[in-house]
C-alpha positions as CSV (number, residue, x, y, z in Angstrom):
1,M,-61.9,23.5,80.1
2,S,-59.4,22.0,77.7
3,V,-59.7,18.7,76.1
4,S,-56.6,17.0,74.9
5,V,-56.8,15.0,71.8
6,G,-54.3,12.2,71.3
7,P,-53.1,10.8,68.1
8,V,-55.7,9.1,66.0
9,G,-53.5,6.1,65.6
10,D,-50.5,4.7,63.9
11,L,-49.4,1.9,61.8
12,A,-48.6,-0.3,64.8
13,G,-52.1,-1.7,65.0
14,R,-54.1,1.2,66.6
15,P,-57.0,2.7,64.7
16,G,-55.1,5.2,62.5
17,G,-53.1,2.4,61.0
18,A,-56.1,0.3,60.0
19,P,-57.1,2.3,56.9
20,A,-53.5,2.1,55.5
21,R,-53.5,-1.6,56.1
22,R,-56.8,-2.0,54.5
23,R,-55.7,0.0,51.5
24,G,-52.6,-2.1,51.2
25,S,-54.5,-5.4,51.5
26,G,-57.1,-4.1,49.0
27,R,-54.3,-3.4,46.4
28,A,-52.8,-6.8,47.0
29,A,-56.2,-8.4,46.6
30,R,-56.9,-6.5,43.3
31,S,-53.4,-7.5,42.0
32,V,-54.1,-11.2,42.8
33,G,-57.6,-11.0,41.3
34,Y,-56.1,-9.3,38.2
35,Y,-53.3,-11.9,37.5
36,L,-55.0,-15.0,38.9
37,P,-57.1,-15.8,35.8
38,A,-54.1,-15.6,33.5
39,I,-52.0,-17.8,35.8
40,L,-54.8,-20.4,36.1
41,L,-55.3,-20.3,32.3
42,F,-51.6,-20.8,31.7
43,V,-51.3,-23.7,34.2
44,G,-54.5,-25.3,32.8
45,A,-53.2,-25.1,29.3
46,I,-49.9,-26.8,30.3
47,V,-51.8,-29.6,32.0
48,V,-54.1,-30.1,29.0
49,W,-51.1,-30.1,26.7
50,E,-49.3,-32.7,28.8
51,L,-52.4,-35.0,29.1
52,T,-53.4,-34.6,25.5
53,I,-50.0,-35.6,24.2
54,A,-49.9,-38.6,26.6
55,G,-53.5,-39.6,25.7
56,L,-53.1,-39.4,22.0
57,N,-49.6,-40.8,22.0
58,L,-48.3,-38.2,19.7
59,Q,-44.7,-38.4,18.5
60,S,-42.3,-35.8,19.9
61,F,-41.5,-34.5,16.4
62,L,-45.1,-33.3,16.1
63,L,-45.3,-31.7,19.6
64,P,-43.2,-32.8,22.6
65,K,-44.7,-32.9,26.1
66,P,-44.0,-29.9,28.4
67,S,-42.2,-32.2,30.8
68,A,-39.9,-33.3,27.9
69,I,-39.2,-29.7,27.1
70,V,-38.3,-28.9,30.7
71,A,-36.1,-32.0,30.8
72,A,-34.3,-30.8,27.6
73,L,-33.8,-27.4,29.1
74,Q,-32.2,-28.9,32.1
75,A,-30.0,-31.3,30.1
76,N,-28.8,-28.5,27.7
77,W,-28.8,-25.6,30.0
78,A,-25.1,-24.7,30.1
79,T,-23.2,-27.5,28.5
80,G,-23.5,-30.0,25.7
81,R,-24.0,-29.7,21.9
82,F,-27.1,-27.5,22.2
83,A,-26.1,-25.4,25.3
84,L,-28.9,-22.9,25.6
85,L,-27.8,-20.5,28.3
86,P,-24.7,-19.2,26.4
87,A,-26.8,-18.9,23.3
88,A,-29.5,-17.0,25.1
89,I,-26.9,-14.6,26.6
90,A,-25.4,-13.9,23.1
91,T,-28.8,-13.3,21.6
92,L,-29.8,-11.1,24.5
93,Q,-26.7,-8.9,23.8
94,E,-27.6,-8.6,20.2
95,A,-31.2,-7.7,21.0
96,L,-30.1,-5.1,23.6
97,L,-27.7,-3.5,21.1
98,G,-30.4,-3.4,18.5
99,L,-32.9,-2.0,21.0
100,A,-30.5,0.8,21.9
101,I,-29.7,1.7,18.2
102,G,-33.4,1.6,17.1
103,T,-34.6,3.5,20.1
104,V,-32.0,6.3,19.7
105,A,-32.6,6.6,16.0
106,G,-36.4,6.5,16.5
107,V,-36.4,9.2,19.1
108,A,-34.0,11.4,17.1
109,V,-36.2,11.2,14.0
110,A,-39.3,11.8,16.2
111,F,-37.9,15.0,17.6
112,A,-36.8,16.2,14.2
113,S,-40.3,15.4,12.8
114,A,-42.0,17.2,15.6
115,R,-39.8,20.2,15.4
116,W,-39.8,20.8,11.6
117,L,-42.8,20.2,9.3
118,S,-40.5,19.7,6.3
119,A,-38.6,17.0,8.1
120,R,-41.9,15.3,9.0
121,Q,-43.0,15.4,5.4
122,I,-39.8,13.7,4.3
123,L,-39.0,11.3,7.1
124,L,-42.4,9.8,7.9
125,P,-43.1,8.5,4.4
126,L,-39.6,7.0,4.3
127,A,-40.1,5.3,7.7
128,V,-43.5,3.9,6.7
129,A,-42.0,2.5,3.4
130,A,-39.1,0.9,5.3
131,N,-41.5,-0.6,7.8
132,A,-43.5,-2.1,4.9
133,V,-40.5,-4.1,3.6
134,P,-40.7,-7.8,4.9
135,I,-38.1,-8.1,7.7
136,I,-36.7,-11.3,6.2
137,A,-35.6,-9.4,3.2
138,F,-33.2,-7.3,5.3
139,A,-31.3,-10.2,6.8
140,P,-29.1,-11.2,3.8
141,L,-28.4,-7.5,3.1
142,L,-27.3,-6.8,6.6
143,N,-25.2,-10.0,6.8
144,N,-23.5,-8.8,3.6
145,W,-23.0,-5.3,4.8
146,F,-21.7,-6.0,8.3
147,G,-20.4,-9.5,7.9
148,L,-22.0,-12.9,8.5
149,A,-20.3,-13.6,11.8
150,N,-20.7,-10.0,13.1
151,P,-23.2,-9.6,15.9
152,L,-23.9,-6.1,14.7
153,A,-25.7,-7.5,11.6
154,K,-28.2,-9.2,13.9
155,A,-28.4,-6.1,16.1
156,M,-29.3,-4.0,13.1
157,M,-32.1,-6.5,12.3
158,A,-33.5,-5.8,15.7
159,A,-32.9,-2.0,15.3
160,V,-35.0,-2.0,12.0
161,L,-37.9,-3.6,13.9
162,V,-37.5,-1.3,16.9
163,F,-37.2,2.0,14.9
164,F,-40.7,2.4,13.5
165,P,-42.9,1.9,16.6
166,V,-40.6,4.2,18.7
167,M,-40.5,6.9,16.0
168,A,-44.2,6.8,15.3
169,N,-45.3,6.8,19.0
170,V,-42.9,9.4,20.2
171,T,-43.8,11.7,17.2
172,R,-47.4,11.4,18.1
173,G,-46.7,12.2,21.8
174,L,-44.7,15.3,20.9
175,V,-47.2,16.6,18.4
176,Q,-50.6,15.8,19.9
177,V,-50.4,18.1,22.8
178,E,-53.5,19.8,24.4
179,P,-53.9,23.2,22.6
180,G,-54.8,24.8,25.9
181,A,-51.5,23.8,27.4
182,L,-49.6,25.4,24.5
183,E,-51.6,28.6,24.7
184,L,-51.0,28.8,28.4
185,M,-47.2,28.4,27.9
186,R,-47.2,31.0,25.1
187,S,-49.2,33.4,27.2
188,Y,-46.2,33.4,29.6
189,A,-43.8,34.0,26.7
190,A,-42.3,30.5,27.1
191,S,-39.6,29.6,24.5
192,D,-39.9,26.6,22.2
193,W,-37.2,24.9,24.4
194,T,-39.3,25.5,27.5
195,I,-42.4,24.2,25.8
196,L,-40.6,21.1,24.7
197,R,-39.2,20.4,28.1
198,K,-42.2,21.3,30.2
199,V,-45.1,20.2,27.9
200,R,-44.1,18.1,24.9
201,V,-41.7,15.7,26.5
202,P,-43.9,14.8,29.5
203,N,-46.8,14.3,27.1
204,A,-44.6,12.0,25.0
205,L,-43.4,9.8,27.8
206,P,-46.5,7.5,28.0
207,Y,-46.3,7.1,24.2
208,F,-42.6,6.3,24.5
209,F,-43.1,3.6,27.1
210,T,-46.0,2.1,25.0
211,A,-43.5,1.9,22.1
212,M,-40.9,0.3,24.3
213,K,-43.2,-2.4,25.4
214,I,-43.6,-3.3,21.8
215,A,-40.0,-2.7,20.8
216,T,-38.4,-4.9,23.5
217,T,-40.1,-8.0,22.2
218,L,-39.5,-7.0,18.6
219,S,-35.8,-6.6,19.2
220,L,-35.6,-10.2,20.4
221,I,-37.5,-11.4,17.3
222,G,-35.3,-9.4,15.0
223,A,-32.1,-10.8,16.5
224,I,-33.4,-14.4,16.3
225,V,-34.6,-14.0,12.7
226,G,-31.2,-12.6,11.7
227,E,-29.5,-15.6,13.3
228,Y,-31.5,-18.0,11.1
229,F,-29.4,-16.8,8.1
230,G,-26.1,-17.8,9.5
231,G,-23.4,-16.5,11.8
232,A,-22.1,-17.6,15.2
233,T,-23.4,-21.0,16.3
234,S,-23.8,-20.2,20.0
235,V,-27.0,-18.1,19.5
236,L,-30.7,-19.0,20.0
237,G,-31.6,-18.7,16.3
238,R,-28.8,-21.2,15.3
239,R,-29.7,-23.5,18.2
240,I,-33.3,-23.6,17.0
241,V,-32.3,-24.4,13.4
242,E,-29.6,-27.0,14.4
243,S,-31.8,-28.8,16.9
244,A,-34.7,-29.0,14.5
245,S,-32.4,-30.3,11.8
246,A,-31.2,-33.0,14.2
247,L,-34.8,-33.9,15.1
248,K,-34.2,-32.7,18.7
249,F,-37.6,-30.9,18.8
250,D,-37.7,-30.9,22.6
251,V,-34.5,-28.8,22.5
252,T,-36.1,-26.6,19.8
253,W,-39.1,-25.9,22.0
254,G,-36.8,-25.3,24.9
255,A,-34.9,-22.7,23.0
256,I,-38.2,-21.1,21.9
257,L,-39.4,-21.1,25.5
258,L,-36.2,-19.5,26.6
259,G,-36.6,-16.8,24.0
260,A,-40.2,-16.2,25.0
261,A,-39.2,-15.9,28.7
262,T,-36.5,-13.4,27.8
263,G,-39.0,-11.3,25.9
264,I,-41.5,-11.4,28.8
265,T,-38.7,-10.3,31.1
266,F,-37.9,-7.4,28.8
267,Y,-41.5,-6.3,28.9
268,L,-41.8,-6.5,32.7
269,I,-38.6,-4.4,33.0
270,V,-40.2,-1.7,30.8
271,V,-43.4,-1.8,32.9
272,A,-41.4,-1.4,36.1
273,L,-39.5,1.6,34.6
274,E,-42.8,3.1,33.5
275,R,-44.2,3.0,37.0
276,L,-41.0,4.5,38.3
277,V,-40.7,7.4,35.7
278,I,-44.3,8.4,35.2
279,P,-46.3,7.5,38.3
280,W,-48.4,10.6,37.7
281,H,-50.0,9.3,34.5
282,A,-53.7,8.7,34.6
283,T,-53.5,5.0,33.6
284,L,-51.1,4.2,36.4
285,R,-53.0,6.2,39.0
286,A,-56.1,4.2,38.1
287,E,-54.3,1.0,39.0
288,T,-53.5,2.1,42.6
């Protein structure tokens, strides 16, 4: 006597699809539960800010209302004396160039430091010393070297800030490998190149993305700080200085808000790339 067993179910609503739907809804619920407190806190802070300014009747030069900042953003978005969108695009280009330069230099020094002990002993102290110098001290020097109106001067400011976290984190990821993994590869007579490609680089990827989360925001800070010391007028740093000098503090806060939004977007792009490139990492598996 034979018994035929049909399919357990599918995703069209029969029993087999129910677990998949439950898992999907469970992940969505966890995501909402994770982000909801931060969203509520942000909205609550904006409401308290607006009501406090209105209740205390504070002057706009002290702290403008959020509604006034949004109105200034709309009025100065693409045109006018303090056009913010062209300035944000120009600053973004400088930050991206600085991010690319700093990341390439940091990764190159990290690989050299991980490969040769003598290079590590020479390069790491120099990198730490350079990172200890106040970033504002670099701005006049870079403007003098590359030219006041040259966007590369601002990009190099961003690169200086980006370099150290990338170099330090990638070096750590390349060096701090499980000894057992190295012994296993050497027991198979693997070459240094194979060990680098199969063990060290995958181990360094989480460290690299951690560094990039920091570096993306630092690149924007470096570009804006460099712009404070002169150069093209259609950049966020100059917009902040000029609007504050003209007592247009709602525009100043609008430019700051636009810079912050750009930095958050940078960060979220890196998070998305991390999930795409290293979905196998333990920290990402724990979130699913």
